[in-house]
C-alpha positions in Angstrom: -23.3 43.7 -84.2 -19.6 44.6 -83.9 -16.8 42.3 -85.1 -13.7 43.4 -83.3 -11.0 44.0 -86.1 -8.4 42.8 -83.6 -10.1 39.4 -83.5 -9.6 39.3 -87.3 -5.9 40.0 -86.8 -5.7 37.3 -84.1 -7.3 34.8 -86.4 -4.9 35.9 -89.2 -2.0 35.3 -86.8 -3.4 31.8 -86.0 -3.6 31.1 -89.7 0.0 32.3 -90.2 1.1 30.0 -87.4 -0.8 27.1 -89.1 0.8 27.7 -92.5 4.3 28.8 -91.3 4.9 27.8 -87.7 8.2 28.7 -86.1 10.4 25.6 -85.9 13.9 24.9 -84.6 16.1 28.0 -84.1 13.2 30.2 -85.3 11.0 28.8 -82.5 13.7 29.7 -80.0 13.9 33.3 -81.3 10.1 33.6 -81.2 9.9 32.2 -77.7 12.5 34.7 -76.4 10.8 37.6 -78.2 7.4 36.4 -76.7 8.9 36.4 -73.2 10.2 39.9 -73.7 6.8 41.0 -75.1 5.0 39.7 -72.1 7.3 41.6 -69.7 6.9 44.8 -71.7 3.1 44.4 -71.6 3.0 44.2 -67.9 5.5 47.0 -67.5 3.1 49.2 -69.5 0.1 48.0 -67.5 1.9 49.2 -64.3 2.9 52.5 -65.9 -0.7 53.3 -67.0 -2.5 52.4 -63.8 -3.0 55.5 -61.7 -2.6 54.6 -58.0 -4.3 57.8 -56.9 -7.4 57.1 -59.1 -7.6 53.6 -57.7 -7.4 54.8 -54.1 -10.1 57.5 -54.8 -12.4 54.8 -56.2 -12.3 52.9 -52.8 -15.1 55.2 -51.7 -17.5 53.1 -53.8 -16.1 49.9 -52.2 -19.4 47.9 -52.2 -19.6 48.1 -56.0 -15.9 47.1 -56.5 -16.2 44.2 -54.1 -19.3 43.0 -56.0 -17.4 43.1 -59.3 -14.4 41.3 -57.9 -16.6 38.6 -56.4 -18.2 38.1 -59.8 -14.8 38.0 -61.5 -12.8 35.9 -59.2 -15.4 33.8 -57.3 -18.6 33.3 -59.3 -16.9 32.9 -62.6 -14.4 30.2 -61.3 -17.3 28.4 -59.7 -19.1 28.2 -63.1 -15.8 27.0 -64.6 -15.5 24.2 -61.9 -19.1 23.2 -62.6 -18.3 22.7 -66.3 -16.0 19.9 -65.3 -19.0 17.6 -65.5 -19.1 18.2 -69.3 -15.9 16.3 -69.8 -15.5 14.2 -71.9 -19.1 14.2 -73.3 -19.1 17.8 -74.6 -15.6 19.2 -73.8 -12.2 17.5 -74.1 -10.0 17.9 -71.1 -7.6 20.5 -72.8 -10.6 22.6 -73.8 -12.0 22.4 -70.3 -8.7 23.6 -69.0 -8.9 26.6 -71.3 -12.4 27.3 -70.3 -11.5 27.1 -66.6 -8.6 29.4 -67.2 -10.9 31.8 -69.0 -13.0 32.1 -65.8 -9.9 33.1 -63.8 -8.9 36.0 -66.0 -9.5 39.6 -64.8 -12.2 41.9 -66.2 -11.7 44.3 -69.1 -11.2 48.0 -68.7 -11.7 49.7 -72.1 -14.8 47.8 -73.3 -16.4 47.9 -69.8 -16.1 51.7 -69.8 -17.3 52.0 -73.4 -20.4 49.9 -72.9 -21.2 51.5 -69.5 -21.0 54.9 -71.1 -23.1 53.8 -74.1 -25.8 52.5 -71.6 -25.7 55.7 -69.5 -24.3 54.0 -66.5 -21.8 55.0 -63.8 -18.6 55.5 -65.9 -16.2 56.5 -63.1 -17.3 53.3 -61.2 -16.6 51.2 -64.3 -13.2 52.8 -64.7 -12.2 52.0 -61.1 -13.8 48.5 -61.2 -11.8 47.6 -64.3 -8.6 49.0 -62.8 -9.1 47.1 -59.6 -9.8 43.9 -61.4 -6.7 44.2 -63.5 -4.6 45.0 -60.5 -6.0 42.1 -58.4 -5.7 39.7 -61.4 -1.9 40.2 -61.7 -1.6 38.1 -58.5 -5.0 36.3 -58.3 -5.1 34.7 -61.8 -1.8 32.9 -61.5 -2.6 31.8 -57.9 -6.1 30.6 -58.8 -4.7 28.8 -61.8 -2.0 27.1 -59.7 -4.6 25.9 -57.2 -7.5 24.9 -59.5 -5.6 23.6 -62.5 -2.7 22.0 -60.6 0.1 20.4 -62.5 -2.1 19.9 -65.5 -1.9 23.5 -66.6 1.8 23.3 -67.4 3.4 22.1 -64.3 3.2 24.7 -61.6 6.6 24.0 -60.0 8.8 26.5 -58.1 10.4 27.3 -61.4 7.1 28.1 -63.0 6.1 30.4 -60.1 9.4 32.1 -60.4 8.7 32.8 -64.1 5.4 34.2 -63.2 7.0 36.6 -60.7 9.7 37.6 -63.1 7.6 38.0 -66.2 4.4 39.4 -64.7 4.8 40.9 -61.2 8.3 42.4 -61.4 7.6 44.3 -64.7 4.2 45.5 -63.3 5.8 46.8 -60.1 8.6 48.4 -62.0 6.0 50.3 -64.1 4.2 51.4 -61.0 7.5 52.7 -59.4 8.6 54.5 -62.6 5.1 56.0 -63.3 6.1 59.2 -61.6 8.7 59.9 -64.3 7.2 58.1 -67.3 3.5 58.6 -66.7 3.3 61.7 -68.8 5.1 60.1 -71.7 2.8 57.1 -71.5 -0.2 59.3 -71.6 1.0 61.4 -74.5 1.9 58.4 -76.6 -1.1 56.3 -75.7 -2.0 55.3 -79.3 1.5 54.3 -80.2 1.9 52.3 -77.1 -1.5 50.7 -77.7 -0.1 49.4 -81.0 2.9 48.0 -79.1 0.5 46.3 -76.8 -1.5 44.7 -79.6 1.6 43.8 -81.6 3.1 42.1 -78.5 -0.1 40.0 -78.0 0.0 39.0 -81.7 3.6 37.8 -81.2 2.5 35.8 -78.1 -0.4 34.2 -80.1 1.9 33.3 -83.0 4.4 31.7 -80.7 1.8 29.7 -78.8 0.0 28.5 -81.9 3.3 27.6 -83.6 4.1 25.3 -80.8 0.5 23.9 -81.0 0.7 23.3 -84.7 4.0 21.5 -84.4 2.4 19.3 -81.7 -0.7 18.7 -83.9 -3.2 20.9 -82.2 -5.8 20.8 -85.0 -6.0 17.0 -84.7 -7.0 17.5 -81.1 -10.1 19.7 -81.7 -13.0 18.6 -83.9 -15.7 21.0 -85.2 -18.3 19.3 -82.9 -16.1 20.0 -79.9 -15.7 23.6 -81.0 -19.5 23.9 -81.3 -19.9 22.5 -77.9 -17.4 25.0 -76.5 -19.3 27.9 -78.0 -22.6 26.7 -76.5 -21.0 26.3 -73.1 -19.5 29.7 -73.2 -22.8 31.3 -74.3 -24.5 29.7 -71.2 -21.7 31.0 -68.9 -22.0 34.5 -70.4 -25.8 34.5 -70.1 -25.7 33.4 -66.5 -23.2 36.1 -65.6 -25.1 38.8 -67.4 -28.3 37.9 -65.6 -26.6 37.5 -62.2 -24.8 40.8 -62.3 -28.0 42.7 -63.4 -30.5 41.1 -61.0 -27.9 40.5 -58.3 -27.2 44.3 -58.3 -30.9 44.9 -57.9 -31.1 42.5 -55.0 -28.1 44.4 -53.4 -30.0 47.7 -53.8 -27.7 49.3 -56.2 -29.1 52.1 -58.4 -29.6 51.7 -62.1 -26.3 53.4 -63.1 -24.3 51.3 -60.7 -26.1 48.1 -61.9 -25.0 48.9 -65.4 -21.4 49.3 -64.4 -21.6 46.0 -62.4 -23.1 44.1 -65.3 -20.5 45.2 -67.9 -17.5 45.0 -65.6 -18.5 41.8 -63.8 -19.5 39.7 -66.8 -16.5 40.3 -69.0 -13.0 38.9 -69.4 -9.8 40.5 -70.6 -8.2 39.1 -73.7 -5.3 41.5 -73.4 -4.4 40.3 -69.9 -5.4 36.6 -70.4 -3.3 35.9 -73.5 0.2 36.8 -72.1 -0.7 35.1 -68.8 -1.6 31.9 -70.6 1.7 31.9 -72.4 3.5 32.0 -69.0 1.2 29.6 -67.2 0.7 26.9 -69.8 3.9 27.0 -71.8 3.7 24.5 -74.7 0.0 23.9 -74.0 -0.9 27.6 -74.4 -2.5 27.3 -77.8 -5.6 25.3 -76.6 -5.7 27.3 -73.4 -6.3 30.6 -75.2 -8.8 29.3 -77.7 -11.8 29.5 -75.3 -10.7 33.0 -74.3 -10.6 34.3 -77.9 -14.0 32.9 -78.6 -15.5 34.3 -75.4 -14.0 37.8 -76.1 -15.8 38.2 -79.4 -19.0 36.8 -77.9 -19.1 39.2 -75.0 -18.5 42.2 -77.4 -21.5 41.2 -79.6 -23.9 40.5 -76.7 -22.9 43.5 -74.6 -23.2 45.9 -77.5 -26.8 44.8 -77.9 -27.5 45.1 -74.2 -25.9 48.5 -74.0 -28.0 49.9 -76.8 -31.1 48.5 -75.1 -30.2 50.1 -71.8 -29.6 53.4 -73.6 -33.1 53.3 -75.1 -34.6 52.5 -71.7 -32.8 55.5 -70.2 -34.0 57.7 -73.0 -37.6 56.5 -72.6 -37.5 57.3 -68.8 -35.8 60.7 -69.2 -38.1 61.9 -72.0 -41.3 62.2 -69.9 -39.3 63.7 -67.0 -37.9 66.4 -69.3 -41.3 67.1 -70.8 -42.8 67.5 -67.3 -40.0 69.8 -66.2 -40.6 71.9 -69.3 -44.3 72.2 -68.6 -43.6 73.1 -65.0 -41.1 75.8 -66.1 -43.6 77.2 -68.7 -46.4 77.2 -66.1 -44.3 79.0 -63.6 -43.3 81.6 -66.2 -46.9 82.2 -67.2 -48.0 82.7 -63.6 -45.1 85.1 -63.0 -46.1 87.0 -66.1 
């Protein structure tokens, strides 16, 4: 079962913030750097997303609509249903983080990797993940504003302006400049990937520094964390079952159902962390905790499922290949 090395870096960053949180002038510097890092992240997202590939993928619109419905409709409904667990299992801040988790767009890289491993429709997974990321740029902040209300960090006109300036404007700038910088981004994908991850680590350090100064670890007990893990496991199980058997009910083929299952049941840590820093402000530390836990959980579970789907595909294809070989041999014998 894979343990994402990046999760270890994130946990190390949280530990650093716990031991050496940014205070006073250092906190102001970290906050400014975090704001710039978020803008850079979304600029690079815009520069990477190929508009032509996204438009070409519209031909498989039923699959993409299904994934978007799972990501931005079914997931949030499960998040709203979890409100009944407060305060018995979840505290209100943890519930806010869980609800925010359900509003985040799907992943791209891991959805593609698991779909490929399971012998599913990889092009569909690529387009589905790209569409989800694109829609999430606007949908996640709007859903958070409507479902979390003022409790998420005060969604005033000033907050919405920050969302536009830090998320939408850099993303659109990246899209507009992609014609000139797209080649550079493609050639330096690995280096820019390190920039992405380093920026997210900075966002996490800033958020948890604020949380430590405010006494975050006194707000979450081990029992509450255990309850959160159980709740997230149930949410993930429901989505995995729903995407698989729902795809069957909608008469999708096996390869398409694999793409739907992996793209429709996952949430993006890379997109969610910077969004949370903008949406929640000083309360971002508790808001991102459920997302970090869910990210690792989905990697472990989906890796097991992908391997199982690959074995199933191999078992089906083996008899077919043997039959085709016997037919070819028989035809050759008769011809001889």
